[in-house]
SEBA-590550 format. One record per residue (C-alpha): residue number from 1; residue in three letters; z, y, x. Coordinates in Angstrom, 1 decimal. Layout:
BEGIN
  pos  code       w       v       u
  NUM   ALA       Z       Y       X
...
***
This chain:
BEGIN
  pos  code       w       v       u
    1   MET     0.0     0.0     0.0
    2   GLU    -0.8     3.5     1.2
    3   ASN     1.7     6.0     2.3
    4   ILE     3.1     8.0    -0.7
    5   ALA     2.4    11.3     1.1
    6   ILE    -1.3    10.4     1.3
    7   LEU    -1.3     9.5    -2.4
    8   LYS     0.3    12.8    -3.3
    9   GLU    -2.3    14.7    -1.3
   10   ARG    -5.2    12.9    -3.0
   11   TRP    -3.7    13.5    -6.4
   12   PHE    -3.1    17.2    -5.7
   13   LYS    -6.6    17.8    -4.3
   14   ARG    -8.1    16.1    -7.3
   15   GLU    -6.0    18.2    -9.7
   16   VAL    -7.1    21.4    -7.9
   17   GLU   -10.7    20.3    -8.2
   18   LEU   -10.2    19.6   -11.9
   19   LEU    -8.7    23.1   -12.3
   20   GLY   -11.7    24.5   -10.4
   21   LYS   -14.1    22.8   -12.8
   22   ASN   -12.3    24.5   -15.6
   23   GLY   -12.7    28.0   -14.0
   24   VAL    -9.3    28.2   -12.3
   25   THR    -9.8    29.5    -8.7
   26   LYS    -7.6    28.7    -5.7
   27   ALA    -6.5    32.3    -5.8
   28   ASP    -5.4    31.8    -9.4
   29   ILE    -3.5    28.7    -8.4
   30   ALA    -1.8    30.5    -5.5
   31   ARG    -0.9    33.4    -7.7
   32   ALA     0.5    31.1   -10.4
   33   LEU     2.6    29.2    -7.8
   34   ASP     3.7    32.5    -6.2
   35   ILE     2.4    31.5    -2.8
   36   LYS    -0.2    33.0    -0.4
   37   PRO    -3.8    31.6    -0.7
   38   GLN    -3.6    30.7     3.0
   39   TYR    -0.7    28.4     2.3
   40   LEU    -2.5    26.7    -0.5
   41   ASN    -5.6    26.2     1.8
   42   SER    -3.4    24.8     4.5
   43   VAL    -1.9    22.3     2.0
   44   LEU    -5.4    21.3     0.8
   45   ASN    -6.8    20.9     4.3
   46   GLY    -3.8    18.8     5.3
   47   SER    -2.3    21.1     8.0
   48   ARG     0.8    21.4     5.8
   49   GLY     2.4    18.6     3.9
   50   LEU     3.2    18.6     0.2
   51   THR     6.8    18.8    -0.6
   52   ASP     8.4    17.5    -3.8
   53   PRO     9.6    21.0    -4.9
   54   PHE     6.0    22.3    -4.4
   55   LEU     4.6    19.5    -6.5
   56   ASP     7.3    20.0    -9.1
   57   LYS     6.4    23.7    -9.4
   58   PHE     2.7    22.8    -9.6
   59   ILE     3.3    20.2   -12.3
   60   GLU     5.5    22.6   -14.2
   61   THR     3.1    25.6   -13.9
   62   TYR     0.1    23.6   -15.2
   63   ASN     2.1    21.7   -17.8
   64   ILE     1.2    18.3   -16.3
   65   ASN     3.3    15.7   -18.0
   66   GLN     3.6    11.9   -18.0
   67   PHE     0.9    11.5   -20.6
   68   ASP    -1.6    13.6   -18.6
   69   LEU    -0.9    11.4   -15.6
   70   LEU    -1.3     8.2   -17.5
   71   SER    -4.5     9.2   -19.2
   72   SER    -6.3    10.1   -15.9
   73   GLN    -9.1     7.8   -15.0
   74   GLY    -8.8     6.7   -11.5
   75   THR    -8.3     3.9    -9.0
   76   HIS    -5.4     1.7    -8.1
   77   THR    -4.3     4.4    -5.7
   78   ASP    -4.1     6.8    -8.6
   79   SER    -2.0     4.5   -10.7
   80   ALA     0.4     4.2    -7.8
   81   ILE     0.9     7.9    -7.6
   82   THR     1.2     8.0   -11.4
   83   MET     4.0     5.5   -11.2
   84   ARG     5.7     7.5    -8.5
   85   PHE     5.6    10.6   -10.7
   86   LEU     6.9     8.7   -13.7
   87   GLU     9.7     7.4   -11.6
   88   ARG    10.6    11.0   -10.5
   89   LEU    10.5    12.1   -14.1
   90   GLU    12.8     9.3   -15.0
   91   GLU    15.2    10.2   -12.1
   92   LYS    15.3    13.8   -13.1
   93   ASP    15.9    12.9   -16.8
   94   ALA    18.8    10.7   -15.7
   95   LYS    20.2    13.5   -13.6
   96   ILE    19.9    15.9   -16.5
   97   GLU    21.6    13.5   -18.8
   98   ALA    24.5    12.9   -16.4
   99   LEU    25.0    16.6   -15.9
  100   GLN    25.0    17.3   -19.6
  101   SER    27.5    14.5   -20.1
  102   GLU    29.7    16.0   -17.3
  103   LEU    29.4    19.4   -18.9
  104   ARG    30.5    18.1   -22.3
  105   GLN    33.5    16.3   -20.7
  106   GLN    34.5    19.5   -18.8
  107   SER    34.1    21.6   -22.0
  108   ALA    36.4    19.2   -23.9
  109   GLU    39.0    19.3   -21.1
  110   LEU    38.9    23.1   -21.1
  111   ALA    39.4    23.2   -24.8
  112   ALA    42.4    20.9   -24.5
  113   LEU    43.9    23.0   -21.8
  114   LYS    43.4    26.2   -23.8
  115   ALA    45.1    24.5   -26.8
  116   LEU    48.1    23.6   -24.6
  117   HIS    48.3    27.1   -23.1
  118   PRO    47.4    29.6   -25.8
  119   GLU    48.8    32.5   -23.8
  120   PRO    45.9    35.0   -23.1
  121   LEU    45.0    35.4   -19.5
  122   ALA    45.0    39.2   -19.9
  123   ASN    48.7    39.3   -18.9
  124   HIS    47.8    37.9   -15.5
  125   SER    44.9    40.2   -14.8
  126   THR    47.0    42.8   -13.0
  127   GLY    47.3    40.6    -9.9
  128   LEU    50.2    40.7    -7.6
  129   GLU    52.9    43.3    -8.0
  130   PRO    53.1    45.9    -5.2
  131   ALA    55.4    44.9    -2.4
  132   LYS    58.8    46.5    -2.4
  133   ASN    59.6    48.9     0.4
  134   VAL    61.6    46.7     2.7
  135   SER    62.7    47.8     6.1
  136   THR    62.0    45.4     8.9
  137   LYS    65.1    46.6    10.8
  138   LYS    67.6    43.8    11.2
  139   HIS    70.9    44.6     9.4
  140   SER    74.1    43.7    11.1
  141   SER    77.4    43.0     9.5
  142   PRO    80.3    45.5    10.0
  143   ASP    82.2    42.8    11.9
  144   ALA    79.3    42.5    14.4
  145   ASP    79.2    46.2    14.9
  146   ASN    83.0    46.2    15.6
  147   ALA    82.6    43.3    18.1
  148   THR    79.9    45.2    19.9
  149   SER    82.1    48.3    20.1
  150   ALA    85.1    46.3    21.4
  151   THR    83.1    44.7    24.2
  152   ALA    81.7    48.1    25.2
  153   GLN    85.2    49.5    25.7
***
């Protein structure tokens, strides 16, 4: 099986070509992705590699979804890249689901804590009280002063 990076490059080049056939120029693509046209050309000619965040942005910008990937006519290589993209979509969906679940749990915990401690936090917003004016001079007891005087005599 071919390297996934090569599969990504082929898929990306084919998508750019398809966009070109539909009247979308490379300059339009660069503008839509908020990149310089030179960067896009360096990706297309292979002097720069494709990163997953770059591909994610491309897919999101041009509304490519799993059904678009599945319906593309292509070779075995194309189906391998399609499967990889589907796996990434599933991974992201699982991450989103886990984060949403964690957020729901934390929201419930926060609500429970608020119910236990209904005191408004506004009373605590003043911060620390100002420090009292305390002298750093060491105070001695009257007996210690008398002892010092007695030894001095």
